[in-house]
N, C-alpha and C positions, 0 to 999 in steps of 0.2 A: 337722587331718584329722577328718572326721566318720565315726564308726563306724556303718555301716549294718547291723551285725549285732545291734544292740540293739533289742529290742521292748518297748514299754510296754503292759502289760495290767492294767487295773483289776481289783482283787479285792474283790468285795462280800461282806460278812459279815452274816448274818441271825440272828434270835432263834428259830430253829426253823421258820421258814416259807420257807426258801430255795426249795424246790420249787414252792410256790404262787407266789412272786414270779417265778421264772424262767418259769413257764407264762404268767403275766400279761404279762411282757415279750415273750415269744414271740408272743403274740396281737397285741399292739400294734405291735411292730417287725418282724413277719414273720420271726422268728428260728428258730434251731435249738438244741436243748439236748443236750449229751452229759454224762451223769452218769458220772464216772470211778469214784467210790467212795462208800460210805456208812460210817456209824459201826459197822457190824456186824462189823468186823474185831476179833477178840479182843484184839489189841494196843492197841486204843483204850480199853479198859476203860470203855466208854460204858454209862450206865444203860439198862435195857431199853427205856424209853420214848423213847430217843434213837437206838437202833440203826438205824432206818430213815431217819434224817436224813442230809443230804448232807454228806459230808466234803470232796469236791471235785467241781466241775462246771465245764463250759465252756459259755458262751452265745455264739453267733455270730449276727450280723445285719449285712447289707450287707457291708462290708469289715472289720468290727470284731469283736473278741473280748473278752469279759470272763470272769473266773473268779468262782466263787461258792461259799460254804459256809455251813453252820449253825455257830454257835459255842456250845459247851457253857456252861451258866450261870455257872460259876466264872470264865470269861474274857469274858463278855458285856459287862459295863460297860466294860471296858478296850477291847474291839474296836469298840464302837459310838460312841466319842468320835472324831469326825472333822470335819475342815474341808475335805473333798474333795467336789466335785460332778461328776456325769457331765454333760458338755455335748454336746448334739446340735446340729449345724449343718446347716441345710437351705437349699434355694433355692426351694422350693415353699411358698408361704404357706399354702395350704389343708391340705397334708400336715402342715406344722409345727403348725398350729392343732389338727388332729385328734390328732396324737401328744400334744401338750400336754394337751388335754382328757381323753384316755383314760388317760394315765399318771398324771394328778393326781387321778383319781377316788378318793375316800376319804382323800386326803392333805391337806396344808396348803399352800395357795398363798401364796407370799411376794410375788411380783410377777405380776399377771395378764398373760396373753399379749396384748400390744398394741404398737402402733408406739411406739418409744422415741425419745428426743431425738437419738440418734446416727443415726437413720434406719432401723434394722433393727426387725423384729418380734421381741420377746423376752418371755420370762416364766420364772419359776423357782419351784420348789416342792419339798417333801419328799413322796415318795409314801407310800402307806399302809404300806409296809415300813420307812420311815425313811430311804430313800435320797434324797439331794439331787440334783435334776436342773435343768439349764438348757436351754431350747429357744430357739434363735436362728435367724431366717430373714433372710438378707441379700438375698434376691432374686437376680438373676443378675449 
């Protein structure tokens, strides 16, 4: 039996530039940001320079949702060790190429966006915020 009540939501963690990253993704992916809370809650005991950082946010685009937050420095190294990638699947080659080019600005391209041996257009990179992305276009 498949449990359809389970929802998978990626949770991205940043080094103090979460809001900048979400605004960048919003522009590229035509998304929407909801900031639920910041570190200004006294219970967080955040340093003054971190109080305006994001404790929890929701980013929505298309049919998808991702959560995001900034990570305080004492947990940063632990949080940023990841083997997860965000994979975007598209059917429009021009849109896929545009998203790849825009999201990868300032980042590190691992595989350029081009026609691959399996027949799809594909490329992957780490963006300027350290998030790993894969963009794949299978046509129709």
